[in-house]
C-alpha positions as CSV (number, residue, x, y, z in Angstrom):
1,M,10.1,88.9,68.4
2,E,12.2,89.2,65.3
3,E,9.8,91.0,62.9
4,I,6.9,93.4,63.3
5,N,3.8,92.2,61.5
6,W,1.5,95.1,61.1
7,G,-2.2,95.5,60.9
8,I,-3.8,98.8,60.0
9,I,-7.1,99.9,61.4
10,G,-8.5,102.6,59.1
11,C,-6.8,102.4,55.7
12,G,-8.0,105.7,54.4
13,D,-6.3,108.4,52.3
14,V,-3.7,109.2,54.9
15,T,-2.3,105.7,54.6
16,E,-2.1,105.7,50.8
17,V,1.3,107.4,50.6
18,K,2.2,109.1,53.8
19,S,2.5,105.9,55.9
20,G,1.1,102.7,54.5
21,P,3.8,101.8,52.0
22,A,6.6,102.6,54.5
23,F,5.6,99.6,56.7
24,N,7.0,97.3,54.0
25,K,10.1,99.5,53.3
26,V,11.5,99.4,56.8
27,S,13.7,96.5,57.9
28,N,12.1,93.8,60.0
29,S,8.7,95.2,59.2
30,K,5.8,93.8,57.2
31,L,2.2,95.0,56.6
32,I,0.1,91.8,56.6
33,A,-3.5,93.1,57.1
34,V,-5.7,96.2,56.8
35,M,-9.2,97.0,58.1
36,R,-11.9,99.4,57.0
37,R,-15.6,99.3,57.7
38,D,-16.3,99.5,54.0
39,A,-15.4,96.0,52.9
40,Q,-15.0,96.9,49.3
41,K,-12.6,99.7,50.1
42,A,-10.6,97.5,52.4
43,K,-10.4,94.8,49.8
44,D,-9.4,97.3,47.1
45,Y,-6.6,98.8,49.4
46,A,-5.2,95.3,50.1
47,S,-5.2,94.5,46.4
48,R,-3.5,97.7,45.3
49,H,-0.9,97.5,48.0
50,Q,-0.3,93.8,47.9
51,V,-1.5,93.3,51.5
52,P,-2.2,89.6,52.2
53,K,-5.4,90.1,54.3
54,W,-8.2,92.5,54.8
55,Y,-11.0,92.9,57.3
56,A,-14.2,95.0,57.7
57,N,-14.2,94.4,61.4
58,A,-11.6,95.8,63.7
59,D,-12.0,93.2,66.4
60,E,-11.1,90.5,63.8
61,L,-7.9,92.3,62.9
62,I,-6.9,93.0,66.5
63,N,-7.3,89.3,67.4
64,D,-5.5,88.0,64.3
65,P,-2.6,85.9,65.9
66,A,-0.3,86.7,63.1
67,I,-0.4,90.4,63.9
68,N,1.9,91.7,66.7
69,A,1.5,95.5,66.1
70,I,-1.4,97.7,65.2
71,Y,-1.4,101.1,63.5
72,I,-4.6,103.1,64.3
73,A,-5.3,105.6,61.5
74,T,-9.0,106.2,62.0
75,P,-10.4,109.7,62.9
76,P,-9.5,110.6,66.5
77,S,-13.0,109.8,67.9
78,S,-12.2,106.1,67.7
79,H,-8.5,106.1,68.7
80,T,-9.1,105.4,72.4
81,E,-11.6,102.6,71.7
82,Y,-9.3,100.8,69.3
83,A,-6.2,101.4,71.3
84,L,-7.7,100.0,74.5
85,K,-8.8,96.8,72.6
86,A,-5.4,96.4,71.0
87,I,-3.7,96.9,74.4
88,A,-6.0,94.4,76.0
89,A,-5.0,91.9,73.2
90,G,-1.3,92.5,74.1
91,K,-0.5,94.1,70.7
92,S,2.0,97.0,70.4
93,V,0.2,100.1,69.3
94,Y,1.1,103.1,67.0
95,V,-1.6,105.8,67.1
96,E,-2.2,108.6,64.7
97,K,-2.1,112.2,65.9
98,P,-3.9,113.8,67.7
99,M,-3.8,110.8,70.0
100,A,-7.5,111.3,71.1
101,L,-10.4,113.7,71.4
102,S,-9.0,115.2,74.6
103,Y,-6.4,114.8,77.3
104,N,-8.6,112.6,79.4
105,D,-9.3,110.2,76.6
106,G,-5.6,110.0,75.8
107,K,-4.7,109.4,79.4
108,Q,-7.0,106.3,79.3
109,M,-4.8,104.6,76.7
110,V,-1.6,105.7,78.3
111,D,-2.7,104.2,81.7
112,A,-3.9,101.0,80.0
113,A,-0.6,100.6,78.1
114,N,1.4,101.1,81.3
115,A,-0.8,98.8,83.4
116,N,-0.6,96.0,80.8
117,G,3.1,96.4,79.8
118,V,2.2,97.2,76.2
119,K,4.3,99.5,74.0
120,L,2.5,102.6,72.8
121,V,3.8,105.2,70.4
122,I,2.0,108.3,69.0
123,A,2.6,109.3,65.4
124,H,4.2,112.7,65.9
125,Y,6.4,111.7,63.0
126,R,8.0,115.0,62.2
127,R,10.3,114.4,65.1
128,E,12.2,111.9,63.0
129,Q,12.3,113.7,59.7
130,P,15.8,115.0,58.7
131,F,14.5,118.5,58.2
132,F,13.4,118.9,61.8
133,L,16.3,117.0,63.2
134,K,18.5,119.6,61.5
135,I,16.6,122.4,63.3
136,K,16.8,120.7,66.6
137,S,20.6,120.3,66.2
138,L,20.9,124.0,65.4
139,I,19.1,124.8,68.6
140,D,20.9,122.2,70.8
141,E,24.3,123.4,69.4
142,N,23.5,127.0,70.4
143,T,23.9,128.1,66.8
144,I,21.8,131.2,67.5
145,G,22.6,131.3,71.2
146,K,20.0,131.0,74.0
147,V,16.5,131.0,72.5
148,R,14.3,133.9,73.6
149,L,11.2,133.8,71.5
150,V,9.2,131.7,69.0
151,N,6.6,133.1,66.7
152,L,4.5,130.7,64.7
153,S,1.9,131.8,62.1
154,F,-0.3,129.3,60.2
155,L,-2.9,131.0,58.1
156,Q,-4.9,129.2,55.5
157,P,-7.9,129.9,53.2
158,S,-10.9,127.7,53.7
159,I,-10.0,125.9,50.5
160,N,-6.3,125.0,50.5
161,D,-3.7,122.3,49.5
162,V,-2.2,121.7,52.9
163,I,-5.0,120.0,54.8
164,A,-6.0,116.5,53.8
165,K,-9.3,116.1,52.1
166,S,-12.0,113.7,53.3
167,A,-15.4,112.9,51.8
168,A,-17.4,113.6,54.9
169,N,-15.2,116.5,56.0
170,W,-15.0,115.0,59.5
171,R,-12.0,117.3,60.4
172,I,-14.5,120.2,61.2
173,D,-16.8,118.1,63.3
174,P,-15.6,118.3,67.0
175,S,-17.3,115.1,67.9
176,I,-15.1,113.2,65.5
177,S,-11.9,115.3,65.4
178,G,-11.9,116.9,68.8
179,G,-12.2,120.4,67.3
180,G,-11.7,121.9,63.9
181,L,-8.8,122.1,61.5
182,F,-6.7,123.4,64.4
183,H,-6.9,120.0,66.0
184,D,-5.8,118.4,62.8
185,M,-2.8,120.6,62.0
186,A,-1.6,122.1,65.3
187,P,-0.5,118.7,66.9
188,H,2.4,118.7,64.3
189,Q,3.5,122.2,65.3
190,L,2.9,122.0,69.1
191,D,4.7,118.6,69.3
192,L,7.7,120.1,67.6
193,M,7.8,122.9,70.1
194,L,7.8,120.4,72.9
195,Y,10.5,118.4,71.1
196,F,12.7,121.5,70.7
197,F,12.1,123.3,74.1
198,G,11.1,120.7,76.6
199,E,8.7,121.0,79.5
200,V,5.9,123.6,79.8
201,E,5.6,126.0,82.7
202,R,2.3,127.5,81.7
203,S,0.0,128.0,78.7
204,V,-3.1,130.0,77.7
205,G,-5.1,130.6,74.6
206,L,-8.1,132.0,72.9
207,S,-10.3,130.5,70.1
208,T,-13.4,131.4,68.2
209,S,-15.4,130.6,65.1
210,T,-15.3,133.4,62.5
211,T,-18.2,131.7,60.5
212,N,-21.2,129.7,61.5
213,S,-19.2,126.6,61.8
214,I,-19.5,124.5,65.1
215,A,-15.7,124.3,65.1
216,D,-13.4,127.2,65.9
217,D,-11.3,128.3,62.9
218,L,-9.2,131.0,64.7
219,V,-6.9,130.1,67.6
220,T,-4.1,131.8,69.4
221,G,-1.9,130.4,72.1
222,Q,1.0,131.2,74.3
223,V,3.4,128.9,76.1
224,Q,6.2,129.6,78.6
225,F,8.6,126.7,78.7
226,K,10.5,125.9,81.8
227,N,13.7,127.0,80.0
228,N,12.0,130.5,79.9
229,T,11.4,130.4,76.1
230,I,8.1,132.1,75.1
231,F,6.1,130.7,72.3
232,N,3.3,132.7,70.4
233,G,1.1,130.8,67.9
234,T,-1.7,131.9,65.6
235,W,-3.8,129.6,63.5
236,C,-6.6,130.8,61.2
237,F,-8.4,128.7,58.6
238,N,-10.4,131.4,56.9
239,V,-8.1,134.0,55.4
240,A,-7.7,135.3,51.8
241,K,-5.6,133.0,49.6
242,T,-3.1,135.8,49.2
243,D,-2.5,135.8,53.0
244,T,-1.6,132.1,53.2
245,T,1.3,131.7,55.7
246,D,3.2,128.8,57.2
247,R,6.1,130.3,59.1
248,C,7.9,129.7,62.3
249,D,10.7,132.1,63.6
250,I,12.9,131.1,66.4
251,Y,14.8,134.1,67.8
252,G,18.0,133.6,69.8
253,E,20.4,136.0,71.4
254,N,22.7,135.7,68.4
255,G,20.4,135.0,65.4
256,K,17.2,133.5,64.0
257,I,16.0,130.2,62.5
258,S,13.0,130.5,60.1
259,F,11.2,127.7,58.5
260,P,7.7,126.3,57.5
261,I,6.2,123.3,59.2
262,F,4.9,122.0,55.9
263,G,7.9,122.7,53.8
264,N,11.6,121.7,53.4
265,Q,13.7,124.9,53.4
266,L,15.0,126.8,56.5
267,S,17.1,129.9,56.8
268,L,19.7,130.6,59.5
269,T,20.5,134.2,60.2
270,Q,23.6,135.2,62.1
271,N,25.2,138.6,62.3
272,G,23.1,139.8,59.4
273,E,24.1,136.9,57.1
274,T,21.7,134.2,56.1
275,T,22.4,130.6,55.1
276,I,19.7,128.4,53.4
277,Y,19.3,124.7,54.1
278,E,17.0,122.6,52.0
279,A,15.9,119.0,52.8
280,E,15.1,116.4,50.2
281,P,11.3,115.7,50.1
282,L,10.4,112.3,51.5
283,A,8.5,109.7,49.5
284,H,6.7,108.6,52.6
285,V,6.7,111.2,55.3
286,Q,6.2,108.7,58.2
287,Q,9.0,106.3,57.1
288,P,11.7,107.7,59.4
289,M,9.3,107.5,62.4
290,I,8.1,104.0,61.5
291,A,11.7,102.8,61.3
292,K,12.2,104.1,64.9
293,V,8.9,102.6,66.0
294,V,9.8,99.2,64.6
295,A,13.2,99.4,66.4
296,Y,11.5,100.3,69.6
297,F,8.9,97.5,69.3
298,L,11.8,95.1,68.7
299,G,13.6,96.3,71.8
300,K,16.5,98.0,69.9
301,A,15.7,101.7,70.5
302,E,14.0,104.1,72.9
303,N,10.4,105.1,72.3
304,P,10.4,108.0,69.8
305,C,7.2,109.6,71.1
306,N,5.6,107.9,74.1
307,G,2.1,108.5,75.4
308,E,3.1,110.8,78.2
309,T,4.8,113.1,75.8
310,A,1.8,113.2,73.5
311,L,-0.4,114.0,76.4
312,E,1.5,117.3,76.8
313,T,0.4,118.2,73.2
314,M,-3.2,117.3,74.2
315,K,-2.9,119.6,77.2
316,L,-1.9,122.5,74.9
317,L,-4.8,121.7,72.4
318,D,-7.2,121.8,75.3
319,A,-5.7,124.9,76.9
320,F,-5.9,126.9,73.7
321,T,-9.5,126.0,72.8
322,Q,-11.5,125.4,76.0
323,K,-13.9,128.2,76.7
324,Q,-13.8,130.0,80.0
325,S,-16.8,129.4,82.2
């Protein structure tokens, strides 16, 4: 294989800028087909993005012999179904986060990929962005000494500019998203914690709905990592606009690193002095990850986020939101 020829299943809003154009901007990568159940929208997307082929049926795209890799960008409820079909067809698979509705659903695709020798990557794409690579390097280089504690607070009003909009608002339907807005946003944050601090020793959480919604909009969770770092997280999607917060503070024995998950400026505090780092905004936020995925699919790099790693994020989502019997 010398080039990755991509097909996208689910060419909705998330693929317009964040990911879709990047498939043609990465070396040895080409987007050759897209699929959406609404044929007119699939055709329109293909026309606007100069994609040669479009489909209204996922099976037809999966079985297109010109396609050797598939990006699944549908809502989570169909991730496992499409991934299993693509794996059965021998196509390399790149799946949006969260990887599935639950840990058990995600494990199905991981087991199938391993059994069939198919490459599977989950789109926890912040791992490859320069901003978060900088934070990881500060931690790994002991810039603030041994990390003791992490506090993360993500508070949003019900109407906000951070969470992607969708016509049917499927993100607050647990049968489609796996939960509420927590399941849409927290995978970014929790995966980064796993990326920074490694294996989990134990975790616990609480969640509830502060309105009449069927999805919880207030979640708290704690994690003790095997390196003894303690993580405290709070997510609420029903606060006053003036209380909007996106902040993560990493406390070490010699200082602190503070940053937003959905921003590009971090502060490093040592001995009472603070240094500010700012990253350039990315035109396509998934492009660094897609570049690594392509290299992995071509046998030139390691997997940037394998299924087993993503399952650890699913475990935390489940642990924080499952009600006690």
